[in-house]
C-alpha positions, 0 to 999 in steps of 0.5 A, spaced: 882 761 888 886 755 891 889 756 897 896 755 894 894 760 889 891 765 894 897 765 899 902 766 893 898 772 891 897 774 898 904 774 900 907 778 894 901 783 895 903 784 902 911 785 901 909 790 895 905 794 900 909 793 906 915 797 903 910 804 902 912 809 907 907 812 911 905 819 910 909 825 914 906 825 921 906 831 926 902 829 932 905 830 939 904 825 944 908 829 950 906 827 957 901 822 954 900 815 956 898 810 951 894 804 953 895 798 949 889 793 950 890 786 949 884 781 950 888 775 953 891 774 960 898 777 962 902 770 961 901 768 953 904 770 947 900 776 945 902 779 952 910 778 950 909 781 943 906 787 946 911 788 952 916 787 947 914 793 942 911 797 947 918 800 950 920 801 942 914 804 941 915 809 946 922 811 944 919 812 937 913 816 938 914 824 938 914 826 945 916 819 948 909 817 951 909 812 956 906 806 953 902 801 958 900 794 956 893 792 959 889 786 959 882 784 958 881 777 958 875 773 957 871 769 952 877 767 948 879 775 946 872 776 944 870 780 950 876 785 949 874 785 941 867 787 943 869 792 947 874 795 943 868 796 937 865 801 942 871 805 943 872 812 939 878 816 938 879 821 944 886 823 944 890 818 940 892 814 946 888 807 945 891 802 941 888 794 941 892 788 939 888 782 936 891 775 935 889 769 931 884 767 936 880 774 935 880 773 927 878 765 927 871 767 931 870 773 926 872 768 920 867 763 923 861 767 924 861 766 931 855 769 934 859 772 940 862 776 935 860 783 935 866 786 932 868 788 925 875 788 923 874 793 917 871 798 922 878 799 925 885 802 923 891 797 923 898 800 924 902 794 925 901 787 923 906 781 925 907 774 923 909 769 928 909 761 928 907 756 933 910 750 937 907 743 939 910 740 945 910 733 949 911 732 956 918 728 957 915 721 958 911 722 951 916 726 948 921 720 949 916 716 944 916 721 939 920 719 933 918 724 927 912 721 926 905 720 931 905 713 930 907 711 937 903 717 940 896 714 937 894 710 943 896 715 948 890 719 952 892 727 952 889 733 955 890 740 953 888 746 956 884 750 950 881 757 950 876 754 945 875 750 939 873 756 935 880 760 937 887 759 934 887 752 938 883 749 932 890 749 928 893 744 933 886 741 935 885 739 927 893 737 926 893 732 932 886 729 930 889 729 923 895 725 926 890 720 929 892 722 936 887 722 942 887 729 945 882 732 950 881 739 950 879 742 957 876 749 954 875 755 958 883 758 959 884 765 958 890 765 954 895 760 952 900 762 958 894 759 962 895 752 958 902 752 959 901 753 966 897 747 966 902 743 963 907 745 968 903 743 973 902 736 970 894 737 969 896 737 961 901 733 958 901 736 951 901 744 949 902 749 944 905 756 944 905 761 939 913 763 938 913 769 943 910 764 948 914 759 947 921 763 947 919 766 953 916 760 957 916 754 954 923 754 952 925 753 959 921 747 960 925 744 954 932 746 957 930 743 963 928 736 960 920 737 962 918 738 955 920 735 948 918 739 942 914 735 937 913 740 931 912 747 929 906 749 924 912 752 919 912 758 915 910 760 908 915 761 902 914 766 897 910 761 893 905 759 899 909 753 900 909 750 908 917 750 909 921 750 916 919 756 921 926 760 920 925 761 928 926 753 929 930 751 923 931 744 926 924 743 928 920 739 923 913 742 921 906 739 922 907 737 914 913 733 915 910 730 921 904 728 917 907 725 911 911 721 916 905 718 920 900 713 918 894 715 915 895 723 915 895 726 908 897 732 906 892 733 901 884 733 901 879 737 904 882 736 911 889 738 909 886 744 905 882 747 911 888 746 916 892 750 911 887 755 910 886 757 917 894 756 918 895 762 913 889 766 916 892 765 923 900 765 923 903 769 917 899 775 919 897 773 926 898 779 931 895 786 929 895 793 932 889 797 931 887 804 932 879 806 933 876 807 926 875 814 927 882 816 929 884 822 925 889 821 919 895 825 923 895 820 929 894 814 924 900 817 920 904 818 927 903 811 929 905 808 922 911 812 922 913 810 929 912 803 927 916 804 921 922 807 925 922 801 930 922 796 924 928 800 921 932 800 927 939 797 926 938 792 932 931 790 930 932 783 927 937 781 933 932 783 939 926 781 935 929 774 934 930 773 941 923 775 943 918 774 938 921 770 933 924 771 926 918 774 922 915 779 917 913 785 921 908 790 916 907 797 917 904 803 913 900 801 907 902 793 908 898 793 914 891 793 910 894 788 905 896 784 911 889 784 915 886 782 908 890 776 908 888 774 916 881 775 915 879 771 909 879 764 908 875 760 902 868 758 903 870 750 903 875 751 908 869 754 913 864 749 911 869 743 913 871 747 919 864 748 921 862 741 920 868 738 924 867 743 930 860 740 930 862 733 930 868 733 934 866 738 940 858 739 939 860 746 937 854 749 932 855 756 929 849 759 927 
């Protein structure tokens, strides 16, 4: 199945499944505290995503439990995901949040992965976008193409080449840019801090991280937006991100840049991992042995959050204008986020070895 065919079918399936209402819920969380574990640092987009939803979840859950976001950074989120794999249901007060940087090592058979998504129970999934931006000096050279940037040496703070960072790293390489990653940061917020300190001159953030931190740098004239990754329409085509409608997509910048192609093996691989990493980028899970009444309670709560009259307005300012999947739609969304073609995997595996000496066995 081609990428475009897959994405069209996947988008339709997610939308269809997402309208299914969860079963009746009857678990009571009065007096309880829910721990929502995020496997990144407290400065990144996943932190902002969880911190946005946490108080809304507290309001929507029966008994209005306290929802506390806790952080377990390390190994690009693999540490936290491996830990969650070993957790069992106790009283319904443990939830885990994953991101594309958790999905990609799983997709690439990274040997550090000891977790299995199919063992977990998804209760909410949401899409996001991403924005790449430059420092003021290099941003002044950007004219909608990367042609004037190809002789510049860029430094980028990265969580790792097998994490979600492979989307910007591959995109910049396709644009003919020389971007040297400094691996080992614990979250994208730490990459932004490197940029702010002048230790990096190019960065990217998911939408929540960009809105919550990088936008201030742009408003202060310290950063210049370069491009978003875009979004998918119902036919699986890349279009402008609804949160950033005035910003060109990577596809547009590629088309305007000498030597960059929006067809062929590199493009197909980039798009496949973009699809796996962004339209369904952040997911909330319960342990795999959680009783159905607890699962139904969480599903109903997230359904109620999305149904709020003010949800579209408040979410657009904090996490962007993207689909949120609840109920039966979460399982279909998870399937979309954890599938890429064998050819895309092979291309990326070979690229990682050639570009960064990363061997996945």
